[in-house]
Short mmCIF file of the C-alpha atoms (twelve columns), coordinates in Angstrom:
data_MODEL
# 
_entry.id   MODEL 
# 
loop_
_atom_site.group_PDB 
_atom_site.id 
_atom_site.type_symbol 
_atom_site.label_atom_id 
_atom_site.label_alt_id 
_atom_site.label_comp_id 
_atom_site.label_asym_id 
_atom_site.label_seq_id 
_atom_site.Cartn_x 
_atom_site.Cartn_y 
_atom_site.Cartn_z 
_atom_site.pdbx_PDB_model_num 
ATOM 1   C CA . GLU A 1   -103.855 219.831 170.004 1 
ATOM 2   C CA . PHE A 2   -103.452 218.774 166.371 1 
ATOM 3   C CA . LYS A 3   -106.790 216.963 166.497 1 
ATOM 4   C CA . GLN A 4   -108.554 220.206 167.439 1 
ATOM 5   C CA . LEU A 5   -106.914 221.990 164.520 1 
ATOM 6   C CA . GLU A 6   -107.773 219.141 162.139 1 
ATOM 7   C CA . ALA A 7   -111.415 219.343 163.203 1 
ATOM 8   C CA . PHE A 8   -111.513 223.127 162.777 1 
ATOM 9   C CA . VAL A 9   -109.882 223.052 159.328 1 
ATOM 10  C CA . ALA A 10  -112.241 220.289 158.185 1 
ATOM 11  C CA . VAL A 11  -115.305 222.269 159.322 1 
ATOM 12  C CA . VAL A 12  -114.115 225.410 157.523 1 
ATOM 13  C CA . GLU A 13  -113.259 223.571 154.309 1 
ATOM 14  C CA . ASN A 14  -116.465 221.547 154.250 1 
ATOM 15  C CA . LYS A 15  -118.639 224.331 155.690 1 
ATOM 16  C CA . SER A 16  -120.338 221.578 157.667 1 
ATOM 17  C CA . PHE A 17  -119.872 219.873 161.025 1 
ATOM 18  C CA . SER A 18  -121.405 216.625 159.752 1 
ATOM 19  C CA . GLU A 19  -119.165 216.498 156.668 1 
ATOM 20  C CA . ALA A 20  -116.103 217.248 158.806 1 
ATOM 21  C CA . ALA A 21  -117.067 214.383 161.121 1 
ATOM 22  C CA . ARG A 22  -117.456 212.000 158.178 1 
ATOM 23  C CA . GLN A 23  -114.120 213.041 156.675 1 
ATOM 24  C CA . LEU A 24  -112.218 212.568 159.957 1 
ATOM 25  C CA . ASN A 25  -114.077 209.415 161.056 1 
ATOM 26  C CA . LEU A 26  -115.346 211.204 164.167 1 
ATOM 27  C CA . THR A 27  -118.792 211.807 165.567 1 
ATOM 28  C CA . GLN A 28  -120.382 215.228 165.229 1 
ATOM 29  C CA . PRO A 29  -120.379 215.795 169.040 1 
ATOM 30  C CA . THR A 30  -116.604 215.181 169.043 1 
ATOM 31  C CA . ILE A 31  -116.114 217.784 166.289 1 
ATOM 32  C CA . SER A 32  -118.230 220.250 168.278 1 
ATOM 33  C CA . ALA A 33  -116.214 219.527 171.425 1 
ATOM 34  C CA . HIS A 34  -112.943 220.213 169.575 1 
ATOM 35  C CA . ILE A 35  -114.249 223.549 168.262 1 
ATOM 36  C CA . ASN A 36  -115.571 224.559 171.697 1 
ATOM 37  C CA . SER A 37  -112.209 223.702 173.289 1 
ATOM 38  C CA . LEU A 38  -110.378 225.799 170.706 1 
ATOM 39  C CA . GLU A 39  -112.654 228.789 171.287 1 
ATOM 40  C CA . GLN A 40  -112.193 228.526 175.059 1 
ATOM 41  C CA . GLU A 41  -108.406 228.133 174.881 1 
ATOM 42  C CA . LEU A 42  -108.007 230.998 172.405 1 
ATOM 43  C CA . ASN A 43  -110.712 233.115 174.049 1 
ATOM 44  C CA . SER A 44  -112.127 233.836 170.602 1 
ATOM 45  C CA . ARG A 45  -115.318 233.149 168.687 1 
ATOM 46  C CA . LEU A 46  -114.226 231.227 165.595 1 
ATOM 47  C CA . LEU A 47  -117.481 230.066 164.024 1 
ATOM 48  C CA . ILE A 48  -121.050 231.344 164.081 1 
ATOM 49  C CA . ARG A 49  -123.476 228.510 163.398 1 
ATOM 50  C CA . THR A 50  -127.182 228.968 162.765 1 
ATOM 51  C CA . THR A 51  -129.790 226.487 161.587 1 
ATOM 52  C CA . LYS A 52  -129.243 227.597 157.996 1 
ATOM 53  C CA . LYS A 53  -125.678 228.814 157.679 1 
ATOM 54  C CA . LEU A 54  -122.123 228.500 159.027 1 
ATOM 55  C CA . ASN A 55  -120.088 231.708 159.157 1 
ATOM 56  C CA . ILE A 56  -116.375 232.066 159.915 1 
ATOM 57  C CA . THR A 57  -115.319 235.040 162.006 1 
ATOM 58  C CA . GLN A 58  -112.252 237.157 161.255 1 
ATOM 59  C CA . ARG A 59  -110.400 235.428 164.087 1 
ATOM 60  C CA . GLY A 60  -111.513 232.107 162.629 1 
ATOM 61  C CA . LEU A 61  -110.073 232.977 159.213 1 
ATOM 62  C CA . LEU A 62  -106.787 233.945 160.844 1 
ATOM 63  C CA . LEU A 63  -106.666 230.654 162.734 1 
ATOM 64  C CA . TYR A 64  -107.555 228.727 159.585 1 
ATOM 65  C CA . ASP A 65  -104.484 230.063 157.779 1 
ATOM 66  C CA . CYS A 66  -102.210 229.240 160.733 1 
ATOM 67  C CA . ALA A 67  -103.739 225.817 161.354 1 
ATOM 68  C CA . SER A 68  -103.543 224.811 157.685 1 
ATOM 69  C CA . ASN A 69  -99.858  225.713 157.599 1 
ATOM 70  C CA . MET A 70  -99.166  223.776 160.808 1 
ATOM 71  C CA . LEU A 71  -100.943 220.651 159.564 1 
ATOM 72  C CA . ASN A 72  -99.138  220.832 156.221 1 
ATOM 73  C CA . MET A 73  -95.803  221.248 157.991 1 
ATOM 74  C CA . ARG A 74  -96.509  218.190 160.138 1 
ATOM 75  C CA . SER A 75  -97.386  216.100 157.080 1 
ATOM 76  C CA . ASN A 76  -94.262  217.279 155.262 1 
ATOM 77  C CA . ILE A 77  -92.010  216.493 158.225 1 
ATOM 78  C CA . ILE A 78  -93.415  212.978 158.580 1 
ATOM 79  C CA . GLU A 79  -93.102  212.308 154.862 1 
ATOM 80  C CA . GLU A 80  -89.587  213.812 154.688 1 
ATOM 81  C CA . PHE A 81  -88.153  211.831 157.585 1 
ATOM 82  C CA . THR A 82  -89.992  208.522 157.104 1 
ATOM 83  C CA . GLY A 83  -90.168  208.395 153.344 1 
ATOM 84  C CA . GLN A 84  -93.898  207.832 153.369 1 
ATOM 85  C CA . ASN A 85  -97.127  209.181 154.748 1 
ATOM 86  C CA . LYS A 86  -97.442  206.986 157.839 1 
ATOM 87  C CA . LYS A 87  -100.534 206.617 159.985 1 
ATOM 88  C CA . ILE A 88  -100.473 208.222 163.448 1 
ATOM 89  C CA . ILE A 89  -101.836 206.726 166.672 1 
ATOM 90  C CA . ASP A 90  -102.071 209.078 169.660 1 
ATOM 91  C CA . LEU A 91  -101.886 207.420 173.083 1 
ATOM 92  C CA . ALA A 92  -102.243 208.596 176.685 1 
ATOM 93  C CA . VAL A 93  -100.509 206.215 179.088 1 
ATOM 94  C CA . SER A 94  -100.364 206.048 182.880 1 
ATOM 95  C CA . THR A 95  -97.087  205.511 184.746 1 
ATOM 96  C CA . ILE A 96  -96.681  201.722 184.960 1 
ATOM 97  C CA . PRO A 97  -97.924  200.930 181.422 1 
ATOM 98  C CA . SER A 98  -95.823  203.754 179.985 1 
ATOM 99  C CA . SER A 99  -92.540  202.481 181.398 1 
ATOM 100 C CA . TYR A 100 -93.025  198.728 181.627 1 
ATOM 101 C CA . LEU A 101 -95.772  197.603 179.219 1 
ATOM 102 C CA . LEU A 102 -95.875  199.992 176.257 1 
ATOM 103 C CA . PRO A 103 -92.240  199.475 175.084 1 
ATOM 104 C CA . GLY A 104 -92.772  195.730 174.653 1 
ATOM 105 C CA . ILE A 105 -96.161  196.234 173.000 1 
ATOM 106 C CA . LEU A 106 -94.808  198.766 170.497 1 
ATOM 107 C CA . SER A 107 -91.769  196.628 169.713 1 
ATOM 108 C CA . ALA A 108 -93.955  193.615 168.913 1 
ATOM 109 C CA . PHE A 109 -96.559  195.641 167.008 1 
ATOM 110 C CA . THR A 110 -94.090  197.524 164.794 1 
ATOM 111 C CA . CYS A 111 -92.420  194.224 163.847 1 
ATOM 112 C CA . GLN A 112 -95.746  193.229 162.291 1 
ATOM 113 C CA . ILE A 113 -97.041  196.663 161.223 1 
ATOM 114 C CA . PRO A 114 -94.078  198.993 160.557 1 
ATOM 115 C CA . ASP A 115 -96.107  201.786 158.936 1 
ATOM 116 C CA . ASP A 116 -97.624  203.441 162.033 1 
ATOM 117 C CA . ILE A 117 -96.214  206.307 164.103 1 
ATOM 118 C CA . PHE A 118 -97.033  206.593 167.811 1 
ATOM 119 C CA . HIS A 119 -97.327  209.761 169.879 1 
ATOM 120 C CA . SER A 120 -97.672  209.061 173.604 1 
ATOM 121 C CA . TRP A 121 -98.284  211.261 176.640 1 
ATOM 122 C CA . GLN A 122 -97.646  210.014 180.177 1 
ATOM 123 C CA . SER A 123 -99.955  211.055 183.010 1 
ATOM 124 C CA . ASP A 124 -101.934 209.435 185.784 1 
ATOM 125 C CA . SER A 125 -104.882 207.219 184.844 1 
ATOM 126 C CA . LEU A 126 -107.468 209.964 185.386 1 
ATOM 127 C CA . GLY A 127 -105.578 212.381 183.136 1 
ATOM 128 C CA . ALA A 128 -105.182 209.715 180.448 1 
ATOM 129 C CA . VAL A 129 -108.925 208.992 180.412 1 
ATOM 130 C CA . ALA A 130 -109.633 212.738 180.256 1 
ATOM 131 C CA . ARG A 131 -107.579 212.918 177.045 1 
ATOM 132 C CA . VAL A 132 -109.672 210.104 175.558 1 
ATOM 133 C CA . LEU A 133 -112.863 211.942 176.469 1 
ATOM 134 C CA . ASP A 134 -111.775 215.268 174.973 1 
ATOM 135 C CA . GLY A 135 -110.614 213.536 171.786 1 
ATOM 136 C CA . SER A 136 -106.962 214.600 171.969 1 
ATOM 137 C CA . VAL A 137 -105.836 210.935 171.860 1 
ATOM 138 C CA . ASP A 138 -107.160 207.820 170.192 1 
ATOM 139 C CA . LEU A 139 -106.597 205.389 173.072 1 
ATOM 140 C CA . ALA A 140 -105.300 205.204 176.637 1 
ATOM 141 C CA . LEU A 141 -103.505 202.513 178.653 1 
ATOM 142 C CA . VAL A 142 -104.375 202.825 182.344 1 
ATOM 143 C CA . GLY A 143 -104.403 200.931 185.641 1 
ATOM 144 C CA . ASN A 144 -107.877 202.021 186.836 1 
ATOM 145 C CA . THR A 145 -111.448 202.107 185.657 1 
ATOM 146 C CA . PHE A 146 -113.685 205.121 186.250 1 
ATOM 147 C CA . ASP A 147 -117.398 205.756 186.146 1 
ATOM 148 C CA . GLU A 148 -117.288 207.224 182.638 1 
ATOM 149 C CA . PRO A 149 -120.294 206.038 180.575 1 
ATOM 150 C CA . ASP A 150 -118.729 207.407 177.367 1 
ATOM 151 C CA . CYS A 151 -115.611 205.231 177.725 1 
ATOM 152 C CA . CYS A 152 -115.058 201.538 177.135 1 
ATOM 153 C CA . PHE A 153 -112.424 199.881 179.374 1 
ATOM 154 C CA . ILE A 154 -111.019 196.626 177.961 1 
ATOM 155 C CA . PRO A 155 -108.740 194.579 180.264 1 
ATOM 156 C CA . PHE A 156 -105.530 193.509 178.542 1 
ATOM 157 C CA . CYS A 157 -102.993 192.650 181.268 1 
ATOM 158 C CA . LYS A 158 -102.960 191.295 184.834 1 
ATOM 159 C CA . ASP A 159 -100.365 192.356 187.394 1 
ATOM 160 C CA . LYS A 160 -99.770  191.940 191.126 1 
ATOM 161 C CA . LEU A 161 -98.079  193.776 193.951 1 
ATOM 162 C CA . VAL A 162 -94.923  192.163 195.338 1 
ATOM 163 C CA . ILE A 163 -92.387  192.828 198.086 1 
ATOM 164 C CA . ALA A 164 -89.088  193.894 196.491 1 
ATOM 165 C CA . THR A 165 -85.910  193.562 198.577 1 
ATOM 166 C CA . PRO A 166 -82.168  194.016 198.073 1 
ATOM 167 C CA . VAL A 167 -80.060  190.972 197.243 1 
ATOM 168 C CA . ASN A 168 -78.159  190.217 200.454 1 
ATOM 169 C CA . GLN A 169 -77.634  187.280 202.771 1 
ATOM 170 C CA . HIS A 170 -80.600  188.195 204.959 1 
ATOM 171 C CA . TYR A 171 -83.128  188.132 202.107 1 
ATOM 172 C CA . LEU A 172 -81.494  185.193 200.350 1 
ATOM 173 C CA . GLN A 173 -82.317  183.255 203.523 1 
ATOM 174 C CA . TYR A 174 -85.902  184.514 203.176 1 
ATOM 175 C CA . GLN A 175 -85.914  183.152 199.642 1 
ATOM 176 C CA . GLN A 176 -84.862  179.729 200.946 1 
ATOM 177 C CA . LYS A 177 -87.656  179.886 203.538 1 
ATOM 178 C CA . MET A 178 -90.126  180.817 200.782 1 
ATOM 179 C CA . ASP A 179 -88.989  177.833 198.672 1 
ATOM 180 C CA . SER A 180 -89.536  175.550 201.655 1 
ATOM 181 C CA . GLY A 181 -92.932  177.067 202.396 1 
ATOM 182 C CA . THR A 182 -91.986  178.414 205.839 1 
ATOM 183 C CA . LEU A 183 -91.819  182.145 205.009 1 
ATOM 184 C CA . GLY A 184 -94.656  184.241 206.434 1 
ATOM 185 C CA . PHE A 185 -95.493  187.880 205.920 1 
ATOM 186 C CA . SER A 186 -94.720  188.515 209.595 1 
ATOM 187 C CA . ASP A 187 -91.055  187.771 208.815 1 
ATOM 188 C CA . PHE A 188 -90.890  191.063 206.932 1 
ATOM 189 C CA . LEU A 189 -92.173  192.928 210.003 1 
ATOM 190 C CA . LYS A 190 -89.556  191.571 212.417 1 
ATOM 191 C CA . ARG A 191 -86.319  193.126 211.265 1 
ATOM 192 C CA . THR A 192 -87.039  195.152 208.165 1 
ATOM 193 C CA . LEU A 193 -87.452  198.885 207.808 1 
ATOM 194 C CA . TYR A 194 -90.289  199.562 205.366 1 
ATOM 195 C CA . TYR A 195 -89.627  201.771 202.406 1 
ATOM 196 C CA . ALA A 196 -92.862  202.835 200.748 1 
ATOM 197 C CA . ARG A 197 -94.019  204.620 197.651 1 
ATOM 198 C CA . ASN A 198 -96.413  207.526 198.020 1 
ATOM 199 C CA . TRP A 199 -99.143  205.437 196.396 1 
ATOM 200 C CA . PHE A 200 -101.985 206.691 194.286 1 
ATOM 201 C CA . TRP A 201 -105.422 206.074 195.791 1 
ATOM 202 C CA . ASN A 202 -106.018 202.639 194.263 1 
ATOM 203 C CA . GLN A 203 -102.717 201.193 195.525 1 
ATOM 204 C CA . LYS A 204 -103.406 202.643 198.959 1 
ATOM 205 C CA . ARG A 205 -106.787 200.947 198.933 1 
ATOM 206 C CA . LYS A 206 -105.257 197.602 197.983 1 
ATOM 207 C CA . LEU A 207 -102.535 197.813 200.636 1 
ATOM 208 C CA . THR A 208 -105.009 198.844 203.328 1 
ATOM 209 C CA . ALA A 209 -107.056 195.729 202.533 1 
ATOM 210 C CA . ILE A 210 -103.952 193.545 202.830 1 
ATOM 211 C CA . TRP A 211 -102.918 195.053 206.196 1 
ATOM 212 C CA . LYS A 212 -106.468 194.675 207.530 1 
ATOM 213 C CA . LYS A 213 -106.729 191.043 206.381 1 
ATOM 214 C CA . ARG A 214 -103.480 190.185 208.151 1 
ATOM 215 C CA . ASN A 215 -104.366 192.215 211.275 1 
ATOM 216 C CA . ILE A 216 -101.293 194.421 210.810 1 
ATOM 217 C CA . PRO A 217 -101.555 197.836 212.507 1 
ATOM 218 C CA . ALA A 218 -100.160 200.763 210.560 1 
ATOM 219 C CA . SER A 219 -97.883  201.575 213.509 1 
ATOM 220 C CA . SER A 220 -95.957  198.327 212.918 1 
ATOM 221 C CA . LEU A 221 -94.813  199.498 209.468 1 
ATOM 222 C CA . HIS A 222 -91.592  201.441 209.786 1 
ATOM 223 C CA . ILE A 223 -91.637  203.852 206.832 1 
ATOM 224 C CA . VAL A 224 -88.187  205.296 206.175 1 
ATOM 225 C CA . ALA A 225 -88.962  207.091 202.888 1 
ATOM 226 C CA . ARG A 226 -91.917  208.138 200.746 1 
ATOM 227 C CA . MET A 227 -91.415  208.831 197.044 1 
ATOM 228 C CA . ASN A 228 -93.623  209.163 193.967 1 
ATOM 229 C CA . ASP A 229 -90.700  208.591 191.569 1 
ATOM 230 C CA . LEU A 230 -90.916  204.895 190.746 1 
ATOM 231 C CA . GLU A 231 -87.464  204.714 189.156 1 
ATOM 232 C CA . ALA A 232 -85.872  206.239 192.266 1 
ATOM 233 C CA . ILE A 233 -87.623  203.621 194.400 1 
ATOM 234 C CA . ARG A 234 -86.424  200.756 192.208 1 
ATOM 235 C CA . LYS A 235 -82.830  201.964 192.321 1 
ATOM 236 C CA . SER A 236 -83.003  202.561 196.071 1 
ATOM 237 C CA . VAL A 237 -84.151  199.003 196.733 1 
ATOM 238 C CA . ALA A 238 -81.502  197.589 194.382 1 
ATOM 239 C CA . GLY A 239 -78.926  199.761 196.147 1 
ATOM 240 C CA . GLY A 240 -79.816  198.263 199.532 1 
ATOM 241 C CA . LEU A 241 -81.856  201.057 201.124 1 
ATOM 242 C CA . GLU A 242 -84.455  198.471 202.221 1 
ATOM 243 C CA . ILE A 243 -87.692  197.110 200.847 1 
ATOM 244 C CA . SER A 244 -90.745  198.391 198.994 1 
ATOM 245 C CA . ILE A 245 -94.038  197.090 197.679 1 
ATOM 246 C CA . LEU A 246 -93.998  197.415 193.902 1 
ATOM 247 C CA . SER A 247 -95.921  196.356 190.852 1 
ATOM 248 C CA . ALA A 248 -94.464  193.038 189.668 1 
ATOM 249 C CA . CYS A 249 -94.111  194.226 186.078 1 
ATOM 250 C CA . SER A 250 -92.099  197.259 187.255 1 
ATOM 251 C CA . ALA A 251 -89.709  195.053 189.239 1 
ATOM 252 C CA . LYS A 252 -89.372  192.079 186.889 1 
ATOM 253 C CA . ASP A 253 -86.374  193.363 184.919 1 
ATOM 254 C CA . LEU A 254 -84.378  193.946 188.119 1 
ATOM 255 C CA . ALA A 255 -85.361  190.536 189.473 1 
ATOM 256 C CA . ASP A 256 -84.404  188.842 186.191 1 
ATOM 257 C CA . THR A 257 -80.930  190.432 186.368 1 
ATOM 258 C CA . HIS A 258 -80.563  189.511 190.091 1 
ATOM 259 C CA . GLN A 259 -80.466  193.129 191.269 1 
ATOM 260 C CA . ILE A 260 -83.429  192.611 193.605 1 
ATOM 261 C CA . LEU A 261 -85.476  189.766 195.053 1 
ATOM 262 C CA . MET A 262 -89.271  189.545 194.720 1 
ATOM 263 C CA . PHE A 263 -91.645  187.960 197.234 1 
ATOM 264 C CA . PRO A 264 -95.387  187.480 196.582 1 
ATOM 265 C CA . LEU A 265 -98.001  189.094 198.806 1 
ATOM 266 C CA . ASN A 266 -100.442 186.202 198.218 1 
ATOM 267 C CA . HIS A 267 -103.613 188.201 198.692 1 
ATOM 268 C CA . GLU A 268 -106.473 188.843 196.291 1 
ATOM 269 C CA . SER A 269 -106.135 192.589 196.884 1 
ATOM 270 C CA . ALA A 270 -102.566 192.415 195.558 1 
ATOM 271 C CA . MET A 271 -103.870 191.727 192.033 1 
ATOM 272 C CA . ARG A 272 -104.521 194.523 189.566 1 
ATOM 273 C CA . THR A 273 -105.653 194.890 185.970 1 
ATOM 274 C CA . PHE A 274 -104.534 197.229 183.200 1 
ATOM 275 C CA . TYR A 275 -107.017 198.479 180.617 1 
ATOM 276 C CA . ILE A 276 -106.987 199.932 177.123 1 
ATOM 277 C CA . VAL A 277 -109.600 202.685 176.813 1 
ATOM 278 C CA . TYR A 278 -111.441 204.275 173.911 1 
ATOM 279 C CA . SER A 279 -114.369 206.664 173.575 1 
ATOM 280 C CA . LYS A 280 -117.757 205.273 172.553 1 
ATOM 281 C CA . ASN A 281 -118.466 208.613 170.865 1 
ATOM 282 C CA . ARG A 282 -115.583 208.246 168.455 1 
ATOM 283 C CA . ILE A 283 -115.378 206.253 165.231 1 
ATOM 284 C CA . LEU A 284 -111.941 204.648 165.401 1 
ATOM 285 C CA . LYS A 285 -109.882 204.628 162.220 1 
ATOM 286 C CA . PRO A 286 -108.955 201.184 160.845 1 
ATOM 287 C CA . HIS A 287 -105.285 201.383 161.901 1 
ATOM 288 C CA . VAL A 288 -106.332 202.416 165.440 1 
ATOM 289 C CA . LYS A 289 -108.760 199.484 165.602 1 
ATOM 290 C CA . GLN A 290 -105.932 197.223 164.473 1 
ATOM 291 C CA . PHE A 291 -103.708 198.396 167.338 1 
ATOM 292 C CA . LEU A 292 -106.589 198.106 169.828 1 
ATOM 293 C CA . LYS A 293 -107.136 194.471 168.823 1 
ATOM 294 C CA . PHE A 294 -103.393 193.757 169.000 1 
ATOM 295 C CA . VAL A 295 -103.078 195.122 172.558 1 
ATOM 296 C CA . THR A 296 -106.185 193.257 173.710 1 
ATOM 297 C CA . ASN A 297 -104.648 189.957 172.580 1 
ATOM 298 C CA . PHE A 298 -100.979 190.682 173.372 1 
ATOM 299 C CA . TYR A 299 -100.886 189.102 176.841 1 
# 
């Protein structure tokens, strides 16, 4: 990770962990964590630190030369292709925010602040938070909270689970029943084959609560397909394969273009929250703080 290399180069050049932390706007434990990660990944001792002195090993000197060149190359590429030395914000983003929230956020933010460059990595929520903790990203956008005392989770967007169906005469009649207030959830159990995503644990927990509240046995749900590819599910529903329970923000664009119909689940367990996450052990740079504030207020 570039941030590990930046930390290592700063320690070597300043001959001090504390000075490197001050220069990079990081805490000293974060600098130490970056160096430890580098030594583990490269299986090499890079620095020997005592109470009085900091020594660089031969392998450390070799890495310093390579890392310095890599960081200089990165700076030169950014300056060459953008015409200026832009500020970088590294993000880890879970599936739904990555595809359906982040594009709109970045579009709005860069209209106001055009001088920042974003690097984003998609993973599940747990993996995104892990990147925040190890310092390889500045922030994360996720759909879960975890018991991580070193992280701060700030809610920035509400979402809900909905029933997504194809657009055909059968479900258009359902839409009329919904408008008249006569549509019940049991209507979806009478004639419809269920098409379900292979949910992550939090969605499974939410759906289980909904089924239990409505006294719906699992045997009454006719599952015809299980997928963990959200885009494949969306296209399958739009193509008429049958219905699925989706995040509303992931289905909205198809509903707005009349490729699918959306029906509310009307249950408190169908609601969910998305969070922006940062590490309490890290001193955020001003441009990162600016983006954090923007996301918090965006919705």
